[in-house]
C-alpha positions, -999 to +999 in steps of 0.1 A: -461-068+072-450-064+108-444-100+119-447-091+155-482-076+151-497-111+155-502-125+190-494-161+179-461-149+163-450-132+195-459-163+215-439-184+190-408-162+193-410-163+231-415-201+233-388-209+208-364-185+225-369-200+259-365-236+246-335-226+225-316-213+255-322-245+275-315-268+245-283-249+237-269-253+272-280-289+278-268-299+243-232-290+250-230-314+279-250-341+260-226-340+230-196-338+252-207-369+271-214-388+239-250-395+248-268-380+218-284-413+209-299-417+244-313-381+241-329-391+208-344-422+224-360-401+251-379-381+226-395-413+212-403-424+247-420-390+252-442-397+222-456-428+240-461-407+272-479-379+253-503-403+234-510-423+266-518-390+284-542-381+255-559-414+258-567-410+295-576-373+290-547-355+307-521-330+294-499-346+267-470-324+278-474-337+314-475-373+301-444-367+281-425-352+310-434-380+334-424-408+310-392-392+296-380-384+331-386-420+342-368-433+311-339-408+317-335-420+353-336-456+341-309-449+315-288-430+341-289-459+365-271-480+338-240-458+343-211-465+321-229-495+306-253-471+288-228-465+259-225-503+255-263-508+250-270-489+218-290-520+205-311-522+236-318-484+235-327-487+198-352-515+206-367-494+234-369-465+210-388-485+184-411-501+211-420-466+224-431-455+190-450-487+187-469-480+219-476-445+207-492-459+175-512-483+197-525-455+219-535-436+187-554-466+175-576-464+205-579-426+205-581-415+168-592-380+177-557-373+190-542-379+156-538-342+147-520-334+180-499-365+174-487-351+141-477-319+158-458-339+184-439-358+157-430-327+136-436-298+159-457-267+153-443-237+173-469-214+157-496-233+175-482-228+210-508-210+231-501-187+261-509-215+286-483-238+269-458-209+268-460-205+306-456-243+310-425-241+288-411-212+309-417-231+341-402-263+327-372-243+314-366-226+348-366-260+366-342-274+340-317-245+342-317-246+380-311-283+380-283-280+354-267-252+373-268-272+405-248-301+390-227-281+364-194-283+382-194-321+390-210-327+357-182-309+339-156-327+359-172-361+352-175-353+315-139-341+309-120-364+333-143-393+343-115-415+358-101-387+379-136-375+390-145-410+401-112-412+420-120-379+437-153-393+450-177-377+425-209-398+425-207-406+388-239-426+386-259-400+405-246-372+384-253-391+352-288-400+363-297-364+372-282-352+340-303-376+319-334-365+338-325-329+328-321-340+292-356-356+295-370-322+305-352-305+277-365-330+252-400-325+264-397-287+259-380-290+225-406-313+212-431-285+214-410-265+190-395-289+164-412-322+172-400-356+183-385-367+150-365-334+146-355-329+183-318-332+173-323-298+155-321-277+187-305-300+212-276-315+192-271-293+161-261-260+177-240-277+204-221-299+179-213-269+157-203-248+187-179-275+200-162-276+166-156-238+165-146-231+201-120-244+226-134-235+260-166-246+278-180-211+283-174-201+246-191-233+235-221-227+258-224-191+246-221-200+209-245-230+212-272-208+228-266-181+201-269-206+173-300-222+187-317-188+191-307-177+156-319-209+140-352-209+159-360-172+153-348-170+117-366-203+110-398-187+122-393-156+100-385-177+069-416-199+075-438-168+080-428-153+046-425-186+026-454-206+042-429-235+046-431-257+077-414-240+106-397-272+118-382-277+084-368-242+083-352-245+117-338-279+109-323-267+076-306-238+093-293-261+120-278-285+094-263-255+075-246-242+106-232-276+114-219-282+079-204-247+079-186-255+112-171-286+095-158-265+066-144-239+088-125-264+110-111-282+079-100-248+065-082-240+097-065-274+098-053-269+062 
């Protein structure tokens, strides 16, 4: 069968493609700065925002964006102390999931949507959500491009960047707000619990296989796109969950990158 003959499949390919590009680019900086755990925590905060939005009758995506951005800004204001507060971040992560469960208790009809938020369902993305993801991705890419040079400087040589007058806390805060937007978009594809699949997996593999920033960015985007689109194809023909297929491909790519780097070293 022609997989692209279905409207929902074309929408799924478009949505996953847009999100994969943003996730691939943002992920390289996230991994490079050692803030992957903070990114994971933002996805759980987003669950509380989405369920709270459903409870009061507004867009779950909107609620997720608002709360994750606020959390990202709060984390960014911690500055260098963020890396020293893994326990606190973990507690906030668990608390956010707890609030999400509480909101579901009061609004049980949202349970089906909550499952999609936790595990993702790209095949259920409708045209309206697709346009929202496109708009969200454009804002994210513009913001990332605006701070890319000082962000790179602060990531590679933080002491020198601070000595040169780079506003480290401001750059870190804006970047985590960008991560929050990326997480909000990625959740629509792979879900809250599997958000590492598109944001961290491709970037981590790319950084193992490349030596320059531009090659890492290009490879990360390429891997994210390949994993997202091939995952959809596999799910279409096997009837397996799409998020599982994308996650499995992401894990395979990362493990393959480890084997290749070890073979080179040997």
